[in-house]
C-alpha positions in Angstrom: 0.0 0.0 0.0 1.4 3.4 -0.9 -0.3 6.1 1.2 1.9 8.9 -0.3 0.2 8.6 -3.7 -3.6 8.6 -3.0 -6.1 8.2 -5.9 -7.0 11.5 -7.5 -10.7 11.1 -6.6 -10.0 11.0 -2.8 -11.7 14.4 -2.2 -15.4 14.9 -3.0 -17.8 17.8 -2.9 -20.3 18.6 -0.2 -23.5 20.5 -0.9 -26.0 21.6 1.8 -29.3 22.9 0.6 -31.9 24.5 2.7 -31.1 22.5 5.8 -33.3 23.5 8.7 -33.5 21.8 12.1 -36.5 22.2 14.4 -37.0 20.7 17.9 -40.5 20.4 19.4 -40.9 20.8 23.2 -44.2 20.9 25.0 -45.9 21.3 21.7 -43.8 24.3 20.7 -41.4 24.3 17.7 -37.9 25.8 18.2 -35.9 26.5 15.1 -32.2 25.6 15.8 -30.8 26.0 12.2 -32.5 28.3 9.7 -32.1 27.2 6.0 -28.3 26.6 5.7 -26.8 26.5 2.2 -23.2 25.6 1.7 -21.1 24.5 -1.3 -17.8 22.9 -0.3 -15.5 21.8 -3.2 -13.6 18.6 -2.9 -10.3 18.9 -1.2 -11.2 22.2 0.6 -10.5 22.7 4.3 -13.7 24.4 5.5 -14.2 25.6 9.1 -17.4 26.6 10.9 -17.1 29.1 13.7 -19.9 30.4 16.0 -21.0 31.0 19.6 -22.0 28.1 21.8 -25.4 26.7 21.2 -25.7 28.0 17.6 -26.0 24.5 16.1 -22.5 23.9 14.7 -22.4 20.3 16.0 -26.0 19.7 14.9 -25.1 20.8 11.4 -22.1 18.5 11.3 -24.2 15.6 12.5 -26.7 16.2 9.7 -23.9 16.3 7.1 -22.6 13.0 8.6 -26.0 11.4 8.3 -26.1 10.8 12.1 -29.4 12.7 12.4 -32.0 13.8 9.8 -32.7 17.4 9.1 -36.2 18.7 9.6 -36.0 19.9 6.0 -33.4 20.4 3.3 -30.9 18.0 1.8 -27.2 17.2 1.9 -25.3 15.7 -1.0 -21.8 14.3 -0.8 -20.1 13.2 -4.0 -23.4 13.6 -5.8 -25.3 11.2 -3.5 -28.0 12.2 -1.1 -27.0 11.6 2.5 -29.6 9.4 4.3 -27.4 7.6 6.8 -23.7 7.4 7.9 -21.3 6.4 5.1 -17.9 4.7 5.1 -16.4 7.4 2.9 -17.4 10.1 5.5 -15.6 10.0 8.8 -16.2 11.9 11.9 -13.8 12.9 14.7 -15.4 14.1 17.9 -14.2 16.2 20.8 -13.6 13.0 22.7 -11.7 10.4 20.8 -14.3 7.7 21.5 -11.9 4.8 21.2 -12.7 1.3 22.2 -11.0 0.9 25.6 -10.5 -2.8 25.2 -8.6 -2.5 22.0 -5.0 -1.4 21.5 -4.3 1.6 19.3 -3.5 -0.6 16.2 -6.7 -2.6 16.7 -8.8 0.6 17.1 -7.4 1.8 13.7 -7.9 -1.6 12.1 -11.5 -2.1 13.4 -13.2 -0.6 10.3 -11.1 -2.5 7.8 -11.9 -5.7 9.9 -15.6 -5.1 9.5 -15.0 -4.6 5.8 -13.5 -8.1 5.6 -9.9 -7.1 4.9 -7.5 -9.8 5.8 -5.8 -9.5 9.2 -2.2 -9.1 8.0 -3.3 -6.5 5.4 -5.4 -4.4 7.8 -2.8 -4.4 10.5 -0.1 -3.3 8.1 -2.4 -0.5 6.9 -3.2 0.5 10.5 0.4 0.5 11.5 1.3 2.8 8.5 -1.5 5.2 9.4 -0.3 5.2 13.0 3.2 6.1 11.7 1.6 8.9 9.7 0.2 10.5 12.8 3.4 10.0 14.8 2.4 7.0 16.9 4.5 4.2 15.3 5.8 3.2 18.7 2.4 3.3 20.5 0.5 0.7 18.5 0.2 -1.8 21.3 -0.9 0.7 23.9 -4.5 0.9 25.2 -6.5 4.1 25.3 -6.0 4.6 29.0 -2.2 4.6 28.4 -2.5 7.4 25.9 -2.6 11.2 26.4 -5.4 13.3 25.1 -3.5 14.3 22.0 -2.4 10.7 21.3 -6.0 9.5 21.5 -7.0 12.1 18.9 -4.2 11.0 16.7 -5.5 7.5 16.9 -9.0 8.7 16.1 -7.8 10.5 13.0 -5.8 7.5 11.9 -8.9 5.3 12.4 -11.0 7.6 10.2 -8.4 7.7 7.5 -7.9 3.9 7.6 -11.6 3.5 7.0 -11.1 5.1 3.6 -12.9 8.4 4.5 -12.8 10.9 1.7 -14.6 13.6 3.8 -13.5 14.3 7.4 -16.0 16.0 9.7 -14.3 17.2 12.8 -16.3 18.5 15.8 -14.0 20.6 18.0 -11.5 17.7 18.0 -8.8 19.7 19.9 -11.0 21.6 22.4 -10.0 19.3 25.3 -6.3 19.6 24.7 -3.8 22.0 26.4 -2.2 24.7 24.3 0.9 22.8 23.3 -1.0 19.6 22.4 -3.5 21.6 20.4 -0.7 23.3 18.4 0.9 20.0 17.7 -2.4 18.6 16.5 -3.0 21.6 14.3 0.4 21.1 12.7 -0.3 17.4 12.2 -3.7 18.0 10.7 -2.4 20.7 8.4 0.4 18.3 7.2 -2.1 15.5 6.6 -4.4 17.8 4.7 -1.7 19.1 2.4 -0.5 15.5 1.7 -3.9 13.8 1.1 -6.2 16.7 0.3 -9.3 15.3 1.9 -12.4 17.4 2.1 -12.4 18.6 5.7 -15.3 20.3 7.6 -13.9 21.5 10.9 -16.0 23.0 13.8 -14.1 25.1 16.3 -14.5 27.8 18.9 -11.0 29.1 18.2 -11.0 31.7 15.5 -7.1 31.6 15.3 -7.3 27.9 14.8 -9.8 28.3 11.9 -7.6 31.0 10.3 -4.5 28.8 10.6 -6.0 25.7 9.0 -8.8 26.8 6.6 -9.3 27.8 3.0 -12.7 29.3 4.0 -14.5 30.0 7.3 -18.2 30.1 7.8 -19.4 32.4 10.6 -22.6 31.4 12.2 -25.1 33.7 13.9 -26.1 33.1 17.5 -29.1 30.8 18.1 -31.9 30.3 18.0 -32.6 30.2 14.3 -28.9 30.3 13.6 -27.6 30.7 10.1 -24.5 31.6 8.1 -23.8 35.3 8.3 -20.6 35.4 6.3 -18.0 33.2 4.7 -14.4 34.4 4.9 -11.7 33.4 2.4 -8.2 32.8 3.8 -5.7 33.3 1.0 -2.4 33.1 2.9 0.0 30.4 1.6 0.7 27.3 3.6 2.3 26.5 5.9 1.2 29.5 7.8 2.8 31.3 10.7 0.1 32.1 13.3 2.2 34.9 14.6 2.5 36.7 11.3 1.0 40.2 10.9 -1.4 39.1 8.2 -2.7 36.1 10.2 -3.2 38.1 13.3 -5.0 40.9 11.4 -7.4 38.4 9.9 -8.1 36.8 13.3 -8.8 40.2 14.8 -11.2 41.1 12.0 -13.2 37.9 12.4 -13.2 38.3 16.2 -14.7 41.8 15.8 -17.4 40.4 13.6 -18.1 37.6 16.1 -18.3 40.0 19.0 -20.7 42.4 17.1 -23.0 39.5 16.3 -23.2 38.5 19.9 -24.0 42.0 21.0 -26.8 42.2 18.5 -28.2 38.9 19.4 
């Protein structure tokens, strides 16, 4: 297996059309998401930023097929999303590894379900662990791993499953500053190498600016929507301390603060 030369069709488009999510409580309807429209080209790193409770995670779960929208549709690679798919992988804030399996067996779990022979899937899993810097941790169990190491295993597991779209729901939020910076660097390197389509939810505007091609800014809930989409044109790899990066971060932060005051 040659991971350094992925097929050219690895990245696929994501289209969100008129997605609305409504909850009903005590006979009253509450609109969480209000008619979201997004077009995300294959291979793009797209981030979603917004205040707590605005429905970022709900939108990601709808795109993943983990929950149905009240109305609207999501198409990935030209196919309507009705349920979870093996070519769409999700990484959560908590790594959600199987505690009874070693790191390598966690990564190999999806290929095992797919019927791939043991020696092949373990070789693939070991190579993905090497890609995320855990070549020496393959036999460790989740309780023996740090938070950052767990997230590395979670990313390797999604990639080993053959995901062409990565949905990431605040995957670094529980990490300390240094671990988060290391994970940002890792994810940026993996994206540049394999050019997966990535949809990344984060509370950290500087993180979105560092990693993204474009950033969607969501309005506060209820009835949250997309207020603006920001293009990030700086060449990669990026220096988060550069004047241009800090200026863009400040400008987005000002927009976010003004939205919250108006809410």
